[in-house]
C-alpha positions as CSV (number, residue, x, y, z in Angstrom):
1,M,72.5,-75.3,-48.0
2,S,75.4,-76.3,-45.9
3,V,75.1,-77.7,-42.5
4,K,76.7,-74.6,-40.9
5,N,74.2,-72.3,-42.6
6,R,71.2,-74.4,-41.3
7,E,72.6,-74.4,-37.7
8,R,73.0,-70.6,-37.7
9,R,69.4,-69.9,-39.1
10,L,68.0,-72.4,-36.4
11,R,70.1,-70.6,-33.6
12,T,68.6,-67.2,-34.9
13,A,64.9,-68.4,-35.1
14,E,65.5,-69.6,-31.4
15,A,66.8,-66.5,-30.4
16,V,63.8,-64.4,-32.0
17,T,61.3,-66.8,-30.3
18,E,62.8,-66.4,-26.9
19,T,62.8,-62.6,-27.4
20,A,59.3,-62.6,-28.2
21,K,58.3,-64.5,-25.4
22,P,58.4,-61.7,-22.8
23,A,57.0,-59.2,-25.3
24,N,54.0,-61.7,-25.8
25,Q,53.9,-61.9,-21.9
26,I,53.8,-58.0,-21.6
27,K,51.1,-57.6,-24.2
28,W,48.7,-60.2,-22.5
29,L,49.3,-58.9,-19.2
30,G,48.5,-55.5,-20.4
31,L,45.2,-56.6,-21.9
32,I,44.3,-58.5,-18.7
33,G,45.2,-55.3,-16.8
34,L,43.1,-53.2,-19.2
35,G,40.2,-55.6,-18.9
36,I,40.3,-55.4,-15.1
37,L,40.5,-51.5,-15.1
38,S,37.6,-51.3,-17.5
39,F,35.6,-53.8,-15.4
40,A,36.4,-51.7,-12.3
41,I,35.2,-48.3,-14.0
42,V,32.0,-49.9,-15.2
43,F,31.3,-51.5,-11.7
44,G,32.2,-48.2,-10.0
45,V,30.1,-46.0,-12.3
46,T,27.1,-48.8,-12.2
47,R,27.4,-48.8,-8.3
48,Y,27.6,-44.9,-8.2
49,F,24.2,-44.6,-10.0
50,R,22.5,-47.3,-8.4
51,S,23.4,-45.8,-5.0
52,T,22.5,-42.3,-5.7
53,P,18.8,-41.6,-5.9
54,A,17.5,-39.3,-8.6
55,G,17.5,-35.9,-7.9
56,M,20.4,-36.3,-5.1
57,V,24.2,-35.6,-5.6
58,L,27.0,-37.5,-4.1
59,I,29.0,-35.4,-1.9
60,P,32.6,-36.9,-1.4
61,G,34.1,-36.8,2.0
62,G,36.9,-34.6,2.8
63,E,38.3,-32.0,5.2
64,Y,37.9,-28.1,5.1
65,L,38.2,-25.3,7.2
66,M,34.9,-24.2,8.4
67,G,33.8,-20.6,9.2
68,T,35.6,-17.3,8.3
69,E,39.3,-16.3,8.6
70,G,40.5,-12.9,9.0
71,E,38.6,-9.7,9.8
72,T,34.9,-9.9,9.7
73,A,31.9,-8.2,11.4
74,H,30.4,-11.7,11.6
75,K,31.7,-13.1,14.9
76,N,29.6,-16.1,14.8
77,E,31.4,-17.4,11.8
78,Q,34.6,-17.5,14.1
79,P,37.0,-19.1,14.8
80,A,37.8,-20.9,11.6
81,H,38.5,-24.5,12.4
82,R,39.0,-27.8,10.4
83,V,36.4,-30.1,9.9
84,R,36.3,-33.7,8.3
85,I,33.2,-34.7,6.9
86,S,32.2,-38.5,5.6
87,A,30.7,-38.8,2.1
88,F,26.8,-38.2,2.0
89,L,24.0,-37.6,-0.5
90,M,22.4,-34.4,-0.9
91,D,19.4,-33.0,-2.9
92,E,20.5,-31.3,-5.8
93,H,18.0,-28.4,-5.3
94,E,15.7,-27.1,-2.5
95,V,12.5,-29.3,-1.8
96,T,9.9,-27.6,-4.5
97,N,6.2,-26.9,-3.8
98,T,5.6,-30.1,-5.9
99,Q,7.4,-32.3,-3.7
100,F,6.1,-31.0,-0.6
101,R,2.6,-31.2,-1.9
102,E,3.2,-34.9,-2.7
103,F,4.2,-35.3,1.0
104,V,1.2,-33.5,2.3
105,E,-1.4,-35.3,0.1
106,A,0.3,-38.6,1.1
107,T,0.4,-38.1,4.8
108,K,-2.3,-35.3,5.4
109,Y,0.3,-33.7,7.3
110,V,-0.7,-30.0,8.8
111,T,2.2,-27.4,8.8
112,T,3.0,-25.4,12.0
113,A,1.8,-22.3,9.9
114,E,-1.6,-24.1,9.5
115,K,-2.1,-24.4,13.2
116,P,-3.1,-21.6,15.7
117,P,-0.1,-20.8,18.2
118,D,0.0,-22.0,21.5
119,W,0.4,-19.2,23.8
120,E,1.6,-21.4,26.7
121,E,4.4,-22.7,24.5
122,L,5.0,-19.3,22.9
123,K,5.5,-17.2,25.9
124,Q,8.3,-19.6,27.1
125,Q,10.2,-18.1,24.1
126,L,9.7,-14.5,25.3
127,P,10.9,-12.6,28.2
128,P,9.0,-12.9,31.5
129,G,6.2,-10.5,31.7
130,T,5.4,-10.2,27.9
131,P,1.6,-9.6,27.7
132,K,-0.4,-12.0,25.7
133,P,-1.1,-10.9,22.2
134,P,-5.0,-10.2,21.2
135,A,-6.8,-13.2,20.2
136,E,-6.9,-12.1,16.5
137,M,-3.2,-12.4,16.4
138,L,-3.3,-16.1,17.7
139,V,-4.5,-17.8,14.8
140,A,-2.9,-19.7,12.1
141,G,-0.7,-17.8,9.8
142,S,3.1,-17.1,9.0
143,M,5.5,-14.1,8.7
144,V,5.2,-12.6,5.2
145,F,7.7,-10.1,3.8
146,I,6.2,-6.8,2.9
147,P,8.3,-4.3,0.9
148,T,8.3,-0.8,2.5
149,K,7.1,2.0,0.4
150,E,10.1,4.2,1.4
151,R,13.8,3.9,2.6
152,V,13.9,2.9,6.2
153,P,16.8,2.0,8.6
154,T,17.8,-1.8,8.3
155,N,18.1,-2.3,11.9
156,N,14.2,-3.1,12.5
157,A,13.2,-6.1,10.5
158,A,9.6,-5.5,11.9
159,L,9.4,-2.6,9.3
160,W,8.9,-5.3,6.6
161,W,7.9,-8.4,8.3
162,K,4.1,-8.7,8.9
163,W,2.5,-11.5,10.7
164,T,-0.3,-12.8,8.1
165,P,-2.9,-15.0,9.2
166,G,-3.7,-17.5,6.6
167,A,-0.1,-17.5,5.2
168,C,1.3,-20.8,4.9
169,W,3.1,-23.1,2.4
170,N,0.4,-23.1,-0.4
171,H,-0.6,-19.6,0.2
172,P,2.6,-17.8,0.5
173,E,1.5,-14.2,0.5
174,G,-1.8,-14.8,2.6
175,P,-5.0,-16.7,2.1
176,E,-5.8,-15.0,-1.3
177,S,-2.6,-16.2,-2.9
178,N,-1.8,-19.5,-4.4
179,L,0.9,-21.4,-6.0
180,N,0.0,-20.8,-9.6
181,G,3.1,-20.9,-11.6
182,R,5.3,-21.9,-8.8
183,D,5.2,-25.6,-8.4
184,D,9.0,-25.6,-9.1
185,H,9.9,-22.9,-6.7
186,P,11.3,-23.9,-3.2
187,V,8.6,-24.6,-0.8
188,V,8.6,-21.8,1.9
189,H,6.7,-21.1,5.2
190,V,8.0,-24.5,6.6
191,S,9.0,-24.7,10.2
192,W,12.0,-26.9,11.2
193,Y,9.4,-29.5,12.5
194,D,7.9,-29.3,9.0
195,A,11.3,-29.9,7.3
196,T,12.1,-32.7,9.7
197,E,8.8,-34.4,9.1
198,Y,8.9,-34.4,5.4
199,A,12.7,-35.5,5.6
200,K,11.5,-38.7,7.4
201,W,8.8,-39.3,5.1
202,A,11.2,-39.2,2.2
203,G,13.9,-41.5,4.0
204,K,16.2,-38.8,4.4
205,R,17.2,-36.3,7.0
206,L,18.3,-32.5,7.3
207,P,21.9,-31.8,7.0
208,T,24.3,-30.8,9.8
209,E,25.6,-27.4,9.5
210,A,29.0,-28.6,8.9
211,E,27.7,-30.9,6.0
212,W,25.7,-28.0,4.5
213,E,28.9,-25.6,4.5
214,Y,31.2,-28.2,3.0
215,A,28.7,-29.0,0.4
216,S,28.1,-25.1,-0.4
217,R,31.9,-24.7,-0.8
218,G,31.7,-27.5,-3.8
219,G,35.4,-28.2,-3.4
220,K,36.5,-24.7,-3.1
221,A,37.8,-24.7,0.1
222,S,39.0,-21.0,0.7
223,E,36.5,-19.0,-1.5
224,I,33.9,-16.6,0.0
225,F,31.2,-17.5,-2.5
226,N,30.5,-20.7,-4.1
227,W,31.3,-19.2,-7.6
228,G,34.5,-17.6,-6.2
229,N,35.6,-14.4,-4.3
230,K,33.9,-11.8,-6.4
231,G,30.7,-10.4,-4.7
232,L,27.5,-9.5,-6.5
233,T,26.4,-6.2,-7.7
234,D,23.0,-4.9,-8.4
235,T,23.4,-5.3,-12.1
236,D,24.7,-9.0,-11.8
237,G,21.5,-11.3,-12.0
238,T,23.2,-14.4,-13.2
239,K,24.7,-16.3,-10.1
240,A,21.9,-16.2,-7.5
241,N,18.5,-15.1,-6.7
242,V,19.3,-12.3,-4.2
243,W,17.9,-8.5,-3.8
244,Q,18.8,-6.0,-6.4
245,G,18.2,-2.2,-5.6
246,H,17.8,-0.6,-2.4
247,F,16.7,-2.9,0.6
248,P,13.7,-3.2,1.6
249,N,11.6,-0.8,-0.5
250,E,13.0,-1.0,-4.2
251,N,13.7,-4.4,-5.9
252,T,14.9,-3.7,-9.7
253,K,14.5,-7.5,-10.3
254,V,17.5,-7.5,-12.5
255,D,17.5,-11.3,-12.1
256,G,13.8,-11.5,-13.0
257,W,12.1,-12.4,-9.9
258,E,10.5,-10.4,-7.1
259,R,10.4,-13.4,-4.6
260,T,11.6,-17.0,-5.0
261,A,12.9,-18.4,-8.4
262,P,12.3,-21.7,-9.9
263,V,15.1,-24.2,-8.7
264,K,17.8,-24.7,-11.0
265,S,17.7,-21.3,-12.5
266,Y,21.2,-20.5,-11.7
267,P,24.6,-22.4,-12.4
268,P,25.3,-25.3,-10.1
269,N,28.4,-25.3,-7.6
270,G,31.4,-27.6,-8.1
271,F,29.6,-30.5,-6.5
272,G,26.3,-30.2,-8.9
273,L,24.2,-28.4,-6.3
274,Y,21.9,-25.6,-7.1
275,D,20.7,-22.4,-5.2
276,M,23.0,-23.1,-2.3
277,A,23.2,-19.3,-2.3
278,G,20.2,-17.2,-2.3
279,N,16.5,-18.1,-3.2
280,A,15.6,-19.4,0.2
281,W,17.2,-19.9,3.5
282,E,17.7,-23.8,4.3
283,W,17.2,-25.3,7.7
284,C,19.9,-27.6,9.2
285,S,19.7,-30.1,12.0
286,D,21.8,-28.2,14.4
287,W,21.0,-26.0,17.3
288,Y,22.1,-22.5,16.8
289,R,24.7,-21.2,19.1
290,A,26.3,-17.6,18.1
291,D,29.2,-18.9,20.2
292,A,29.3,-22.5,18.7
293,Y,32.7,-22.1,17.2
294,T,34.3,-20.6,20.0
295,K,33.0,-23.4,22.2
296,S,34.2,-26.1,19.7
297,R,37.9,-24.6,19.4
298,S,40.2,-27.3,19.0
299,N,43.7,-28.0,17.5
300,S,42.6,-31.3,16.3
301,I,40.3,-32.1,13.3
302,M,36.7,-32.4,14.2
303,D,35.0,-35.4,12.7
304,N,31.3,-34.8,11.5
305,P,30.2,-32.5,14.1
306,K,26.6,-32.4,14.9
307,G,26.5,-29.0,16.6
308,P,25.8,-28.0,20.2
309,T,23.5,-29.7,22.6
310,E,21.5,-26.2,23.1
311,S,20.9,-23.0,21.6
312,L,21.8,-19.5,22.5
313,D,21.3,-16.3,20.7
314,P,22.5,-13.3,23.0
315,N,20.1,-11.1,20.9
316,E,17.1,-13.5,21.7
317,P,18.0,-15.5,24.9
318,Y,14.7,-17.1,25.5
319,S,14.0,-18.1,22.0
320,P,15.7,-21.5,21.0
321,K,16.8,-21.5,17.4
322,R,18.0,-23.9,14.7
323,V,20.5,-23.1,12.2
324,I,19.7,-21.7,8.8
325,R,22.1,-21.4,5.8
326,G,22.4,-20.2,2.4
327,G,20.6,-16.9,2.3
328,S,17.5,-16.0,0.2
329,F,16.0,-13.6,-2.5
330,L,16.1,-10.7,0.5
331,C,19.7,-10.6,0.9
332,H,21.7,-7.6,-0.2
333,V,25.4,-6.5,0.3
334,S,24.1,-3.6,1.9
335,Y,22.3,-5.5,4.4
336,C,22.4,-9.3,4.6
337,E,25.2,-10.8,2.5
338,S,24.4,-14.3,3.9
339,Y,24.8,-16.0,0.5
340,R,28.4,-16.4,1.4
341,N,29.6,-20.0,2.1
342,A,30.3,-19.2,5.9
343,A,27.3,-17.2,6.7
344,R,25.0,-18.7,9.3
345,R,22.0,-17.6,11.3
346,G,19.5,-19.0,13.9
347,N,15.7,-19.1,13.4
348,S,12.9,-20.2,15.7
349,P,12.2,-23.8,14.9
350,D,8.2,-23.2,15.0
351,T,8.5,-20.3,12.6
352,G,7.8,-20.1,8.9
353,M,8.7,-17.3,6.8
354,S,8.5,-16.0,3.1
355,H,12.1,-16.9,2.6
356,V,12.9,-20.2,4.5
357,G,12.8,-23.5,3.0
358,F,15.0,-26.6,3.0
359,R,16.9,-29.5,1.2
360,C,17.4,-33.0,2.6
361,V,20.6,-35.3,2.8
362,K,20.9,-39.2,3.0
363,D,23.8,-41.2,4.5
364,V,25.8,-43.3,1.8
365,A,25.0,-46.9,2.2
366,K,27.9,-48.9,3.3
């Protein structure tokens, strides 16, 4: 081989080597970057599962429009206003009878419904001059739903609610009833005070009303229900445990349930939460005011609102109330379509009922 040919090949080899250097550097940088990304993913997933207790769901922080826009008969849901919520953890389903039993057995707790009402406290929630009820009414008990035998006007709830001595969380229809076959149903007949005490025992708390609605929407900011905008019919028993038929006398039980259903019987919402619509109303931490949204009107975003400092329901001005959300098995479009995301109501914190339960939340560890 001539000297010129050798020099030519040497120069070619050197050129190829120099060209390969950047490619090799890119290759190694790519591998290093991929390794870092893989570690970050594994670390993030591991941290997520370590920080998310069993039975809870991480709700990511975000902003949403709280309340109802446009025309509505439910003025307590207006005006709609922007709210910013920090990330938090929420029970994936309502607290069950089994879970509440564990609390009672561990603490020997006695629920509000298992204690006789105190007339001195009770009369403060009633109009002045209200006569004292007979002694047989001032006994331990709770409000039980009793379907009517015929069609009745739906503007008088006293026609289907009955104060029932002996009714409580483990005797939901009265002293002769029990929880057989209902261990995985939501606990009911719990007062706001009962729910608060359970939450403390579990190392959790009740959700604020703003947290509850944000979680219920499941990332679908503007939709009416947590499954979309299409309402329920009497032939649709696939989305939530609500009333089918004519309320309050005829329940066709298309969904298979006369009262509460086992938790997780219906599909979860976009955040993986079950029964945010129907089954049982859920206590929130806030005081209830019918005009709460009007009083909080603001052009700026509200950060993690905790609700008003006092309660006011014009229909029952003497009775302080806490917020309940989500609707129940008694809701029907003709009477109470309160399984809507924005629906809100108040209930006396010392009152347990057949259709009121709760779930808990927990702050994300920082």
